[in-house]
C-alpha positions in Angstrom: 42.0 -99.8 232.5 43.4 -97.0 234.8 41.2 -93.9 234.9 44.2 -91.8 233.6 43.8 -93.6 230.3 40.5 -91.6 229.8 42.4 -88.3 230.3 45.2 -88.4 227.7 47.8 -85.6 228.1 48.8 -83.1 225.4 52.4 -82.1 225.1 53.8 -79.4 222.9 57.2 -80.9 222.0 60.0 -78.9 220.4 63.8 -78.8 220.1 66.5 -76.2 220.6 69.9 -76.5 219.0 71.2 -76.9 215.4 70.1 -79.1 212.5 69.1 -79.2 208.9 65.4 -80.0 208.7 62.6 -79.4 206.3 59.2 -81.1 206.0 58.3 -83.5 204.5 61.7 -84.9 203.4 63.6 -84.3 206.7 61.1 -83.3 209.4 62.1 -81.9 212.8 63.0 -84.7 215.3 60.0 -84.1 217.5 57.7 -85.1 214.7 58.8 -88.7 215.3 57.7 -88.7 218.9 54.6 -86.5 218.7 51.9 -89.1 218.4 49.4 -89.4 221.3 50.8 -92.6 222.8 54.3 -91.3 222.8 53.2 -88.1 224.5 51.5 -90.0 227.3 54.4 -92.3 227.8 56.8 -89.3 228.0 54.5 -87.6 230.5 54.1 -90.6 232.8 57.8 -91.4 232.8 58.9 -87.8 233.5 58.7 -87.7 237.4 58.7 -91.5 238.0 60.4 -94.6 236.6 57.8 -96.7 234.9 57.6 -100.3 233.7 55.9 -101.5 230.5 53.1 -103.0 232.6 52.5 -99.7 234.5 52.5 -97.7 231.3 50.0 -100.1 229.7 47.6 -99.5 232.6 48.1 -95.7 232.7 47.7 -95.4 228.9 44.9 -98.0 228.5 46.6 -99.9 225.6 48.1 -103.4 225.4 51.7 -103.8 226.5 53.0 -104.7 223.1 52.0 -101.2 221.8 54.0 -99.7 224.7 57.0 -101.8 223.9 57.0 -100.7 220.2 56.6 -97.1 221.2 59.4 -97.3 223.8 61.8 -98.7 221.1 61.2 -95.6 219.0 61.5 -93.2 221.9 64.8 -94.7 223.0 66.1 -94.6 219.4 65.0 -91.0 219.1 66.9 -90.3 222.4 63.7 -89.1 224.2 63.6 -92.0 226.6 66.2 -94.2 228.4 66.0 -97.5 230.3 67.7 -96.3 233.5 67.4 -99.8 235.1 66.2 -103.2 234.0 62.7 -102.7 232.6 62.2 -99.2 234.0 62.1 -96.1 231.8 62.5 -92.4 232.2 61.9 -89.3 230.0 65.2 -87.6 229.0 64.1 -84.0 228.6 62.3 -81.3 230.6 58.5 -80.9 230.5 57.3 -77.5 231.6 54.1 -77.6 233.7 51.3 -75.1 234.3 53.3 -73.8 237.3 56.0 -72.6 235.0 53.5 -71.0 232.7 51.8 -69.3 235.6 55.1 -68.0 236.9 55.9 -66.6 233.5 52.6 -64.8 233.2 52.8 -63.3 236.7 56.5 -62.4 236.3 55.7 -59.9 233.6 55.0 -57.3 236.3 58.7 -57.0 237.1 59.1 -55.0 233.9 56.5 -52.4 234.9 59.0 -49.9 236.4 61.2 -49.8 233.3 58.7 -50.3 230.5 58.2 -46.6 229.7 61.9 -45.9 229.5 62.4 -49.1 227.5 59.8 -48.0 224.9 61.4 -44.5 224.7 64.8 -46.2 224.1 63.4 -48.4 221.4 61.9 -45.3 219.6 65.3 -43.6 219.8 67.0 -46.8 218.5 64.5 -46.9 215.6 65.5 -43.4 214.6 69.2 -44.2 214.8 68.8 -47.4 212.8 66.8 -45.7 210.1 69.7 -43.4 209.5 71.8 -46.5 208.6 69.8 -46.9 205.4 69.0 -50.6 205.9 66.7 -52.5 203.6 63.3 -52.3 205.3 61.3 -54.2 202.7 58.6 -51.5 203.0 57.6 -52.5 206.5 55.7 -49.9 208.5 57.5 -48.2 211.5 55.4 -50.2 214.0 56.7 -53.5 212.6 60.2 -52.3 212.4 60.1 -51.2 216.0 59.2 -54.8 217.1 62.1 -56.1 215.0 64.6 -53.6 216.4 63.3 -54.2 219.9 63.8 -58.0 219.8 67.2 -57.5 218.3 68.1 -55.2 221.2 66.8 -57.6 223.7 69.0 -60.4 222.2 72.0 -58.2 222.5 71.2 -57.3 226.1 70.6 -61.0 227.0 74.0 -62.0 225.5 75.7 -59.2 227.4 74.0 -59.3 230.8 72.1 -62.6 231.2 74.1 -64.8 233.7 72.5 -68.0 232.2 74.7 -68.9 229.3 73.9 -71.1 226.3 74.4 -74.8 227.0 76.1 -76.8 224.3 73.8 -79.5 223.0 75.0 -83.1 222.6 75.4 -84.8 219.2 72.2 -86.8 218.5 71.4 -89.8 216.5 71.1 -87.8 213.3 74.5 -86.1 213.7 73.1 -82.7 214.7 73.3 -81.0 218.1 70.0 -80.4 219.8 67.8 -81.2 222.8 64.0 -81.8 223.2 61.8 -79.7 225.6 58.0 -79.8 226.1 55.2 -77.8 227.6 52.2 -79.5 229.2 49.1 -78.1 227.4 45.9 -78.1 229.6 43.9 -75.2 228.1 43.9 -73.3 231.4 44.3 -69.5 231.9 48.1 -69.8 231.7 49.0 -70.7 228.1 52.6 -71.0 226.9 54.1 -67.6 226.3 57.6 -67.7 224.9 59.9 -66.4 222.2 61.5 -68.7 219.8 64.3 -68.1 217.3 65.3 -70.1 214.2 68.3 -69.3 212.1 69.2 -70.6 208.6 72.4 -69.8 206.8 73.4 -70.2 203.1 77.1 -70.1 203.8 77.2 -73.9 203.2 75.8 -73.7 199.7 77.5 -70.5 198.4 76.5 -67.3 200.1 77.0 -65.1 203.1 73.5 -64.4 204.3 71.4 -65.8 207.1 67.7 -65.7 207.7 66.4 -65.2 211.3 62.8 -66.0 212.1 61.4 -65.0 215.5 58.3 -66.7 217.0 56.1 -65.2 219.7 53.8 -67.4 221.8 50.2 -66.9 220.8 51.1 -65.8 217.2 50.9 -67.9 214.0 54.1 -69.8 213.2 56.3 -68.3 210.5 58.7 -70.7 209.0 62.3 -69.8 208.3 63.9 -69.8 204.8 66.3 -72.6 203.9 69.7 -72.1 202.3 68.7 -72.5 198.7 65.8 -70.1 199.2 68.2 -67.6 200.8 70.4 -68.0 197.7 67.5 -66.7 195.5 67.0 -63.7 197.8 70.7 -62.9 197.7 70.5 -62.9 193.9 67.6 -60.6 194.0 69.5 -58.2 196.3 72.5 -58.2 194.0 70.3 -57.9 190.8 71.5 -61.2 189.4 69.5 -63.4 187.0 67.2 -65.9 188.8 67.9 -69.3 187.4 65.8 -71.4 189.8 62.3 -70.3 188.8 60.6 -73.1 190.9 62.3 -71.8 194.0 61.4 -68.3 193.2 57.8 -69.3 192.7 57.8 -71.1 196.1 59.2 -68.0 197.8 56.4 -65.9 196.2 53.8 -68.5 197.3 55.1 -68.4 200.9 55.2 -64.6 201.1 58.9 -64.1 201.2 59.1 -62.5 197.7 56.7 -60.6 195.5 56.6 -60.0 191.8 55.7 -56.4 191.0 53.7 -55.3 187.9 56.9 -54.6 185.9 58.1 -58.2 186.6 60.7 -57.2 189.2 61.2 -59.5 192.1 61.3 -57.9 195.6 62.2 -59.5 198.9 59.7 -58.9 201.6 62.0 -59.4 204.5 64.2 -56.6 206.0 67.9 -57.2 205.4 71.1 -55.9 207.0 74.6 -55.8 205.7 77.2 -57.1 208.1 78.3 -53.6 209.1 74.7 -52.5 209.7 73.9 -55.6 211.8 76.9 -55.1 214.0 
């Protein structure tokens, strides 16, 4: 057994792109390649082409386990056989060097941070005049929300790196994997994620955006049928799907007040306000 088999790697694998996923019926694609053996194979095949025999030594498991795992990884489009009997990982794995750079690069914002905060406070005052539905959130939380929305706008307008179209995958959706190498050192993964769900397919015209900050607990997005319930609440319609309403209450998206009235706990914008 190779000594590397005694030091298994830990990857945080995710996707970016579009899809319709919800555990446990239709989990995200990375769930199928997230076991320990798959993570090790993906890591060892990232910078070098590897054979089954080499992977068996590196991972410390019999070759037939490697072969079975490779079949799944290839089917899931995480791995390819680039030449006869040699395999390579098909997505980027960010190392500690990237995490270290991201942590140290924060200092570039120091000269503008005070003016940015002042601008965000002025933006908050202007937005409050629009009369948006704030869901009773305190000003501090709303400033975070408005700030990230402003950064999204600035990125779309000024960021020279444009969005890359994702290929159609085995499930018919367009997405790509990416991963971070997790080592527990002083440079943890710090990032901002964004998930969007729309109910335009089912019947409505709303979308739910969920932002994720590295180091904070994950907050799942709503799905189209759940957004439908929130839309009915906004428009004071009768709620017919009581099970879904109960699920929204359980997950903290909706609350039932003492008088029985249902209230959505997520801020909402009309199309005009959002634009």
